[in-house]
C-alpha positions as CSV (number, residue, x, y, z in Angstrom):
1,M,0.0,0.0,0.0
2,P,1.5,3.4,-1.0
3,P,2.2,5.9,1.8
4,K,-0.7,8.3,2.6
5,F,1.6,11.4,2.3
6,T,4.5,12.2,0.1
7,F,7.4,14.5,1.3
8,F,10.1,16.1,-0.7
9,V,13.7,16.8,-0.2
10,L,14.9,19.8,-2.1
11,G,18.5,19.7,-3.3
12,L,18.6,23.0,-5.1
13,D,22.0,24.8,-4.6
14,D,20.3,28.1,-4.3
15,V,18.3,26.8,-1.4
16,C,21.3,25.3,0.3
17,V,23.9,28.1,0.4
18,R,26.5,28.9,3.0
19,N,25.7,31.8,5.2
20,P,28.6,33.7,6.7
21,H,26.5,34.5,9.8
22,C,25.2,31.0,10.5
23,G,27.1,28.8,12.9
24,N,30.0,28.2,10.5
25,Q,32.1,26.2,13.0
26,P,35.0,24.6,11.2
27,G,34.5,20.9,10.9
28,F,30.8,20.8,11.8
29,N,30.1,17.2,12.8
30,L,26.9,15.8,14.2
31,E,28.6,12.7,15.6
32,R,30.8,14.9,17.7
33,G,27.7,16.5,19.2
34,D,27.5,19.7,17.1
35,T,23.9,21.0,17.3
36,M,21.4,20.8,14.5
37,R,18.0,22.4,14.8
38,S,14.7,21.8,13.1
39,F,12.1,24.5,12.5
40,L,8.6,24.5,11.3
41,L,7.9,27.8,9.5
42,L,4.5,29.1,8.7
43,T,5.1,31.4,5.8
44,E,3.2,33.5,3.2
45,T,3.1,30.5,0.9
46,G,2.5,27.7,3.4
47,P,4.5,25.7,6.0
48,V,8.0,24.4,5.5
49,L,10.1,22.2,7.7
50,L,13.8,22.9,7.6
51,L,17.0,21.7,9.2
52,T,19.8,24.0,10.0
53,K,23.1,24.3,12.0
54,C,22.1,27.9,12.9
55,T,21.3,28.1,16.6
56,S,18.4,30.5,16.1
57,I,15.9,31.0,13.3
58,T,16.5,34.7,13.6
59,E,20.2,34.6,12.9
60,E,21.1,37.3,10.4
61,G,22.4,35.1,7.6
62,L,19.5,32.6,7.8
63,V,16.9,35.4,7.8
64,E,18.7,37.1,4.9
65,H,18.6,33.9,2.9
66,L,14.9,33.3,3.7
67,N,14.2,36.9,2.6
68,G,16.1,36.3,-0.6
69,R,13.8,33.3,-1.3
70,G,10.7,35.5,-0.9
71,I,10.0,34.5,2.8
72,E,9.8,37.9,4.5
73,K,7.3,37.1,7.2
74,F,6.9,33.9,9.2
75,I,6.1,32.3,12.5
76,A,8.7,29.7,13.4
77,F,8.5,26.8,15.9
78,E,11.4,24.7,16.8
79,V,10.6,21.0,16.6
80,P,12.6,18.2,18.2
81,V,15.3,16.9,15.8
82,S,14.9,13.4,17.1
83,K,11.2,13.4,16.2
84,V,12.0,14.7,12.7
85,H,14.6,12.0,12.3
86,E,12.1,9.4,13.4
87,L,9.5,10.6,11.0
88,Y,11.6,11.2,7.9
89,G,14.3,8.5,8.3
90,I,16.6,8.2,5.3
91,P,15.6,11.6,3.7
92,F,16.4,13.2,7.1
93,E,19.9,11.5,7.0
94,V,20.5,12.8,3.5
95,V,19.7,16.3,4.4
96,A,21.7,16.1,7.7
97,A,24.7,14.8,5.7
98,D,24.5,17.9,3.5
99,I,24.6,20.0,6.7
100,E,27.6,18.1,7.9
101,R,29.3,18.8,4.6
102,G,28.9,22.5,5.0
103,R,25.3,23.5,4.1
104,D,23.7,25.8,6.6
105,M,20.1,25.1,5.9
106,R,18.1,22.5,3.9
107,I,14.3,22.4,3.5
108,L,13.2,18.9,4.3
109,D,9.4,19.2,3.6
110,Y,7.1,21.7,2.2
111,N,3.9,19.6,2.1
112,G,1.7,21.4,4.6
113,E,-0.7,18.5,5.0
114,H,2.1,16.1,5.8
115,I,3.8,18.5,8.2
116,F,0.6,19.2,10.2
117,E,-0.4,15.6,10.3
118,S,3.1,14.7,11.6
119,F,3.4,17.1,14.6
120,S,1.0,17.8,17.5
121,F,0.9,21.4,18.8
122,D,2.4,20.0,22.1
123,E,5.6,19.1,20.2
124,L,6.2,22.6,18.9
125,G,8.4,25.0,20.7
126,T,7.6,28.6,21.5
127,A,6.4,30.7,18.5
128,T,9.0,33.1,17.1
129,P,7.4,35.7,14.8
130,Y,9.5,37.5,12.2
131,E,8.6,40.3,9.8
132,H,11.1,41.9,7.5
């Protein structure tokens, strides 16, 4: 039986650029315990789920990149990385590997129905509004 929902992993270079202001520790390594964050963003065009090595969704370089992609207003919620890993499995690992190789941010899912079906409101962190 096919899965009820489909999710997408975007691998576009313009979505996955390096930000000079975004946690660029030399030798970023998840196995060593370097932190990765996952955020659910409610944007003008719908929700997106992203992974980043930035410590905050409002870091200058990350916000500049989102603004450059047309996302100038959003409400962000941090979601547990462990839950995202559990839900997405291998696609999560592919995206996390890109972050280990130097990407600062990757969009893991932009299917709003799937995202909302996957997370309860109790699992979401504090809302962080942003407006350019």
